[in-house]
Jmol script that loads the backbone (N, CA, C; Angstrom):
load data "model"
ATOM      1  N   MET A   1      73.372  61.365-145.686  1.00  0.00           N
ATOM      2  CA  MET A   1      72.634  62.572-145.981  1.00  0.00           C
ATOM      3  C   MET A   1      72.174  63.484-144.940  1.00  0.00           C
ATOM      4  N   ASN A   2      73.009  64.382-144.511  1.00  0.00           N
ATOM      5  CA  ASN A   2      72.995  65.168-143.723  1.00  0.00           C
ATOM      6  C   ASN A   2      72.070  66.554-144.105  1.00  0.00           C
ATOM      7  N   PHE A   3      71.827  66.442-145.271  1.00  0.00           N
ATOM      8  CA  PHE A   3      70.978  67.584-145.902  1.00  0.00           C
ATOM      9  C   PHE A   3      69.513  67.664-145.251  1.00  0.00           C
ATOM     10  N   PHE A   4      68.899  66.429-144.955  1.00  0.00           N
ATOM     11  CA  PHE A   4      67.767  66.188-144.591  1.00  0.00           C
ATOM     12  C   PHE A   4      67.382  66.252-142.967  1.00  0.00           C
ATOM     13  N   LYS A   5      68.618  66.072-142.404  1.00  0.00           N
ATOM     14  CA  LYS A   5      68.846  66.190-140.886  1.00  0.00           C
ATOM     15  C   LYS A   5      68.682  67.616-140.194  1.00  0.00           C
ATOM     16  N   ILE A   6      69.072  68.469-141.153  1.00  0.00           N
ATOM     17  CA  ILE A   6      69.231  69.981-140.630  1.00  0.00           C
ATOM     18  C   ILE A   6      68.085  70.540-140.098  1.00  0.00           C
ATOM     19  N   LYS A   7      68.017  70.965-138.853  1.00  0.00           N
ATOM     20  CA  LYS A   7      66.753  71.741-138.152  1.00  0.00           C
ATOM     21  C   LYS A   7      66.892  73.177-138.387  1.00  0.00           C
ATOM     22  N   THR A   8      65.773  73.675-138.530  1.00  0.00           N
ATOM     23  CA  THR A   8      65.663  75.281-138.809  1.00  0.00           C
ATOM     24  C   THR A   8      64.344  75.500-137.835  1.00  0.00           C
ATOM     25  N   SER A   9      64.225  76.771-137.438  1.00  0.00           N
ATOM     26  CA  SER A   9      63.293  77.216-136.801  1.00  0.00           C
ATOM     27  C   SER A   9      62.570  78.352-137.744  1.00  0.00           C
ATOM     28  N   TRP A  10      61.252  78.212-137.779  1.00  0.00           N
ATOM     29  CA  TRP A  10      60.430  79.269-138.889  1.00  0.00           C
ATOM     30  C   TRP A  10      59.551  80.145-137.932  1.00  0.00           C
ATOM     31  N   SER A  11      59.358  81.342-138.253  1.00  0.00           N
ATOM     32  CA  SER A  11      58.186  82.019-137.526  1.00  0.00           C
ATOM     33  C   SER A  11      57.078  82.022-138.478  1.00  0.00           C
ATOM     34  N   ASN A  12      55.939  82.590-138.061  1.00  0.00           N
ATOM     35  CA  ASN A  12      54.787  82.431-138.642  1.00  0.00           C
ATOM     36  C   ASN A  12      54.843  83.208-140.050  1.00  0.00           C
ATOM     37  N   ALA A  13      55.431  84.479-139.799  1.00  0.00           N
ATOM     38  CA  ALA A  13      55.617  85.281-140.905  1.00  0.00           C
ATOM     39  C   ALA A  13      56.403  84.840-142.182  1.00  0.00           C
ATOM     40  N   GLU A  14      57.319  83.956-141.798  1.00  0.00           N
ATOM     41  CA  GLU A  14      58.333  83.259-142.691  1.00  0.00           C
ATOM     42  C   GLU A  14      57.561  82.186-143.360  1.00  0.00           C
ATOM     43  N   LEU A  15      56.630  81.591-142.674  1.00  0.00           N
ATOM     44  CA  LEU A  15      55.812  80.445-143.235  1.00  0.00           C
ATOM     45  C   LEU A  15      54.709  80.884-144.489  1.00  0.00           C
ATOM     46  N   ILE A  16      54.590  82.087-144.298  1.00  0.00           N
ATOM     47  CA  ILE A  16      53.593  82.686-145.178  1.00  0.00           C
ATOM     48  C   ILE A  16      53.667  82.283-146.752  1.00  0.00           C
ATOM     49  N   PRO A  17      54.866  82.591-147.400  1.00  0.00           N
ATOM     50  CA  PRO A  17      55.202  82.046-148.722  1.00  0.00           C
ATOM     51  C   PRO A  17      54.922  80.592-148.884  1.00  0.00           C
ATOM     52  N   LEU A  18      55.463  79.882-148.011  1.00  0.00           N
ATOM     53  CA  LEU A  18      55.329  78.467-148.057  1.00  0.00           C
ATOM     54  C   LEU A  18      54.046  77.958-148.067  1.00  0.00           C
ATOM     55  N   LYS A  19      53.226  78.519-147.332  1.00  0.00           N
ATOM     56  CA  LYS A  19      51.678  78.270-147.467  1.00  0.00           C
ATOM     57  C   LYS A  19      51.006  78.714-148.716  1.00  0.00           C
ATOM     58  N   LEU A  20      51.455  79.799-148.944  1.00  0.00           N
ATOM     59  CA  LEU A  20      50.722  80.321-150.264  1.00  0.00           C
ATOM     60  C   LEU A  20      51.220  79.446-151.408  1.00  0.00           C
ATOM     61  N   CYS A  21      52.511  78.953-151.356  1.00  0.00           N
ATOM     62  CA  CYS A  21      53.008  78.115-152.369  1.00  0.00           C
ATOM     63  C   CYS A  21      52.003  76.673-152.526  1.00  0.00           C
ATOM     64  N   ILE A  22      51.805  76.264-151.242  1.00  0.00           N
ATOM     65  CA  ILE A  22      51.063  74.846-151.219  1.00  0.00           C
ATOM     66  C   ILE A  22      49.759  75.310-151.564  1.00  0.00           C
ATOM     67  N   ALA A  23      48.999  76.375-151.152  1.00  0.00           N
ATOM     68  CA  ALA A  23      47.723  76.673-151.487  1.00  0.00           C
ATOM     69  C   ALA A  23      47.443  76.903-153.027  1.00  0.00           C
ATOM     70  N   SER A  24      48.461  77.436-153.563  1.00  0.00           N
ATOM     71  CA  SER A  24      48.435  77.784-155.056  1.00  0.00           C
ATOM     72  C   SER A  24      48.585  76.481-155.858  1.00  0.00           C
ATOM     73  N   ALA A  25      49.415  75.512-155.356  1.00  0.00           N
ATOM     74  CA  ALA A  25      49.667  74.266-155.966  1.00  0.00           C
ATOM     75  C   ALA A  25      48.371  73.615-155.991  1.00  0.00           C
ATOM     76  N   TYR A  26      47.839  73.458-154.808  1.00  0.00           N
ATOM     77  CA  TYR A  26      46.405  72.959-154.792  1.00  0.00           C
ATOM     78  C   TYR A  26      45.127  73.416-155.800  1.00  0.00           C
ATOM     79  N   LEU A  27      45.266  74.800-155.920  1.00  0.00           N
ATOM     80  CA  LEU A  27      44.293  75.493-156.632  1.00  0.00           C
ATOM     81  C   LEU A  27      44.612  75.258-157.918  1.00  0.00           C
ATOM     82  N   MET A  28      45.802  75.151-158.521  1.00  0.00           N
ATOM     83  CA  MET A  28      46.410  74.855-159.863  1.00  0.00           C
ATOM     84  C   MET A  28      45.714  73.513-160.222  1.00  0.00           C
ATOM     85  N   LEU A  29      45.813  72.436-159.408  1.00  0.00           N
ATOM     86  CA  LEU A  29      45.195  71.162-159.602  1.00  0.00           C
ATOM     87  C   LEU A  29      43.793  71.197-159.724  1.00  0.00           C
ATOM     88  N   GLY A  30      43.192  71.976-158.758  1.00  0.00           N
ATOM     89  CA  GLY A  30      41.718  72.204-158.995  1.00  0.00           C
ATOM     90  C   GLY A  30      41.364  72.867-160.435  1.00  0.00           C
ATOM     91  N   ALA A  31      42.134  73.806-160.798  1.00  0.00           N
ATOM     92  CA  ALA A  31      41.794  74.456-161.892  1.00  0.00           C
ATOM     93  C   ALA A  31      42.069  73.392-163.143  1.00  0.00           C
ATOM     94  N   TYR A  32      42.888  72.558-163.058  1.00  0.00           N
ATOM     95  CA  TYR A  32      43.186  71.535-164.053  1.00  0.00           C
ATOM     96  C   TYR A  32      41.805  70.778-164.366  1.00  0.00           C
ATOM     97  N   PHE A  33      41.173  70.488-163.233  1.00  0.00           N
ATOM     98  CA  PHE A  33      40.155  69.672-163.231  1.00  0.00           C
ATOM     99  C   PHE A  33      38.774  70.495-163.260  1.00  0.00           C
ATOM    100  N   ASN A  34      38.681  71.514-163.146  1.00  0.00           N
ATOM    101  CA  ASN A  34      37.506  72.267-162.831  1.00  0.00           C
ATOM    102  C   ASN A  34      37.439  73.557-163.810  1.00  0.00           C
ATOM    103  N   ASP A  35      36.360  73.678-164.508  1.00  0.00           N
ATOM    104  CA  ASP A  35      36.271  74.838-165.388  1.00  0.00           C
ATOM    105  C   ASP A  35      36.196  76.142-164.630  1.00  0.00           C
ATOM    106  N   PHE A  36      35.724  76.190-163.355  1.00  0.00           N
ATOM    107  CA  PHE A  36      35.336  77.313-162.755  1.00  0.00           C
ATOM    108  C   PHE A  36      36.835  78.206-162.264  1.00  0.00           C
ATOM    109  N   PHE A  37      37.783  77.327-162.054  1.00  0.00           N
ATOM    110  CA  PHE A  37      39.161  78.041-161.891  1.00  0.00           C
ATOM    111  C   PHE A  37      39.857  78.125-163.049  1.00  0.00           C
ATOM    112  N   SER A  38      39.691  77.478-164.237  1.00  0.00           N
ATOM    113  CA  SER A  38      40.513  77.557-165.350  1.00  0.00           C
ATOM    114  C   SER A  38      40.930  78.983-166.055  1.00  0.00           C
ATOM    115  N   LYS A  39      40.103  79.909-165.835  1.00  0.00           N
ATOM    116  CA  LYS A  39      40.460  81.355-166.356  1.00  0.00           C
ATOM    117  C   LYS A  39      41.544  81.848-165.339  1.00  0.00           C
ATOM    118  N   TRP A  40      41.895  81.262-164.317  1.00  0.00           N
ATOM    119  CA  TRP A  40      42.906  81.718-163.296  1.00  0.00           C
ATOM    120  C   TRP A  40      44.008  80.969-163.300  1.00  0.00           C
ATOM    121  N   TYR A  41      44.053  79.907-164.081  1.00  0.00           N
ATOM    122  CA  TYR A  41      45.323  79.020-164.001  1.00  0.00           C
ATOM    123  C   TYR A  41      46.708  79.699-164.282  1.00  0.00           C
ATOM    124  N   MET A  42      46.616  80.860-165.203  1.00  0.00           N
ATOM    125  CA  MET A  42      48.069  81.389-165.191  1.00  0.00           C
ATOM    126  C   MET A  42      48.284  82.172-164.114  1.00  0.00           C
ATOM    127  N   LEU A  43      47.511  82.953-163.458  1.00  0.00           N
ATOM    128  CA  LEU A  43      47.845  83.607-162.262  1.00  0.00           C
ATOM    129  C   LEU A  43      48.248  82.780-161.205  1.00  0.00           C
ATOM    130  N   LEU A  44      47.403  81.792-160.987  1.00  0.00           N
ATOM    131  CA  LEU A  44      47.854  80.717-159.987  1.00  0.00           C
ATOM    132  C   LEU A  44      49.212  80.273-160.149  1.00  0.00           C
ATOM    133  N   ALA A  45      49.639  79.962-161.440  1.00  0.00           N
ATOM    134  CA  ALA A  45      50.858  79.531-161.812  1.00  0.00           C
ATOM    135  C   ALA A  45      52.038  80.414-161.513  1.00  0.00           C
ATOM    136  N   ILE A  46      51.662  81.662-161.793  1.00  0.00           N
ATOM    137  CA  ILE A  46      52.608  82.762-161.427  1.00  0.00           C
ATOM    138  C   ILE A  46      52.934  82.853-159.886  1.00  0.00           C
ATOM    139  N   VAL A  47      51.796  82.974-159.151  1.00  0.00           N
ATOM    140  CA  VAL A  47      51.735  82.951-157.673  1.00  0.00           C
ATOM    141  C   VAL A  47      52.581  81.630-157.198  1.00  0.00           C
ATOM    142  N   PHE A  48      52.336  80.564-157.547  1.00  0.00           N
ATOM    143  CA  PHE A  48      53.098  79.428-157.340  1.00  0.00           C
ATOM    144  C   PHE A  48      54.591  79.545-157.442  1.00  0.00           C
ATOM    145  N   LEU A  49      54.911  80.060-158.696  1.00  0.00           N
ATOM    146  CA  LEU A  49      56.404  80.044-158.962  1.00  0.00           C
ATOM    147  C   LEU A  49      57.233  81.139-158.063  1.00  0.00           C
ATOM    148  N   ILE A  50      56.447  82.145-157.902  1.00  0.00           N
ATOM    149  CA  ILE A  50      56.997  83.312-156.918  1.00  0.00           C
ATOM    150  C   ILE A  50      57.166  82.705-155.553  1.00  0.00           C
ATOM    151  N   THR A  51      56.091  81.913-155.134  1.00  0.00           N
ATOM    152  CA  THR A  51      56.114  81.708-153.732  1.00  0.00           C
ATOM    153  C   THR A  51      57.132  80.458-153.489  1.00  0.00           C
ATOM    154  N   VAL A  52      57.137  79.748-154.466  1.00  0.00           N
ATOM    155  CA  VAL A  52      58.188  78.611-154.240  1.00  0.00           C
ATOM    156  C   VAL A  52      59.570  78.952-154.321  1.00  0.00           C
ATOM    157  N   SER A  53      59.890  79.938-155.131  1.00  0.00           N
ATOM    158  CA  SER A  53      61.244  80.486-155.014  1.00  0.00           C
ATOM    159  C   SER A  53      61.652  81.248-153.951  1.00  0.00           C
ATOM    160  N   ALA A  54      60.499  82.081-153.331  1.00  0.00           N
ATOM    161  CA  ALA A  54      60.822  82.620-151.914  1.00  0.00           C
ATOM    162  C   ALA A  54      61.065  81.866-150.886  1.00  0.00           C
ATOM    163  N   SER A  55      60.287  80.689-150.853  1.00  0.00           N
ATOM    164  CA  SER A  55      60.511  79.729-149.923  1.00  0.00           C
ATOM    165  C   SER A  55      61.700  78.983-149.965  1.00  0.00           C
ATOM    166  N   VAL A  56      62.114  78.506-151.213  1.00  0.00           N
ATOM    167  CA  VAL A  56      63.316  77.768-151.185  1.00  0.00           C
ATOM    168  C   VAL A  56      64.680  78.804-151.014  1.00  0.00           C
ATOM    169  N   TYR A  57      64.320  80.083-151.143  1.00  0.00           N
ATOM    170  CA  TYR A  57      65.523  81.009-150.951  1.00  0.00           C
ATOM    171  C   TYR A  57      65.658  81.213-149.361  1.00  0.00           C
ATOM    172  N   MET A  58      64.549  81.294-148.618  1.00  0.00           N
ATOM    173  CA  MET A  58      64.636  81.488-147.158  1.00  0.00           C
ATOM    174  C   MET A  58      65.101  80.329-146.761  1.00  0.00           C
ATOM    175  N   TRP A  59      64.642  78.924-147.221  1.00  0.00           N
ATOM    176  CA  TRP A  59      65.046  77.695-146.692  1.00  0.00           C
ATOM    177  C   TRP A  59      66.846  77.721-146.679  1.00  0.00           C
ATOM    178  N   PHE A  60      67.052  78.121-147.773  1.00  0.00           N
ATOM    179  CA  PHE A  60      68.751  78.054-147.988  1.00  0.00           C
ATOM    180  C   PHE A  60      69.407  79.033-147.097  1.00  0.00           C
ATOM    181  N   THR A  61      68.916  80.172-147.106  1.00  0.00           N
ATOM    182  CA  THR A  61      69.299  81.163-146.032  1.00  0.00           C
ATOM    183  C   THR A  61      69.363  80.875-144.555  1.00  0.00           C
ATOM    184  N   LYS A  62      68.364  80.144-144.225  1.00  0.00           N
ATOM    185  CA  LYS A  62      68.174  79.520-143.089  1.00  0.00           C
ATOM    186  C   LYS A  62      69.300  78.517-142.631  1.00  0.00           C
ATOM    187  N   MET A  63      69.463  77.744-143.845  1.00  0.00           N
ATOM    188  CA  MET A  63      70.411  76.482-143.584  1.00  0.00           C
ATOM    189  C   MET A  63      71.972  77.161-143.476  1.00  0.00           C
ATOM    190  N   LYS A  64      72.195  78.118-144.160  1.00  0.00           N
ATOM    191  CA  LYS A  64      73.471  78.736-144.105  1.00  0.00           C
ATOM    192  C   LYS A  64      73.647  79.435-142.608  1.00  0.00           C
ATOM    193  N   GLU A  65      72.590  80.304-142.152  1.00  0.00           N
ATOM    194  CA  GLU A  65      72.766  80.748-140.840  1.00  0.00           C
ATOM    195  C   GLU A  65      72.852  79.613-139.687  1.00  0.00           C
ATOM    196  N   SER A  66      72.331  78.633-139.931  1.00  0.00           N
ATOM    197  CA  SER A  66      72.446  77.348-138.807  1.00  0.00           C
ATOM    198  C   SER A  66      73.858  76.835-138.936  1.00  0.00           C
ATOM    199  N   LYS A  67      74.400  76.830-140.215  1.00  0.00           N
ATOM    200  CA  LYS A  67      75.831  76.113-140.191  1.00  0.00           C
ATOM    201  C   LYS A  67      76.852  77.167-139.660  1.00  0.00           C
ATOM    202  N   LYS A  68      76.574  78.444-139.798  1.00  0.00           N
ATOM    203  CA  LYS A  68      77.509  79.329-139.189  1.00  0.00           C
ATOM    204  C   LYS A  68      77.552  79.219-137.659  1.00  0.00           C
ATOM    205  N   LYS A  69      76.399  79.003-136.970  1.00  0.00           N
ATOM    206  CA  LYS A  69      76.274  78.890-135.638  1.00  0.00           C
ATOM    207  C   LYS A  69      77.019  77.768-134.883  1.00  0.00           C
TER     208      LYS A  69
END
end "model"
wireframe off; spacefill off
backbone 0.3
color backbone group
């Protein structure tokens, strides 16, 4: 399983979508269990989907770049 052993380096700017993805996932869980965040559930789900797709895309492009080197 060489897929999990590939090392990449990320800058702080590239980690922002990943951090937003994780934060929105936590907020979605909080929205499910708390009425205060329930009106924001759909917005949080959209932010989560956008940031998770951006993070996965950046991760795959970094892996392709590291394989070329």
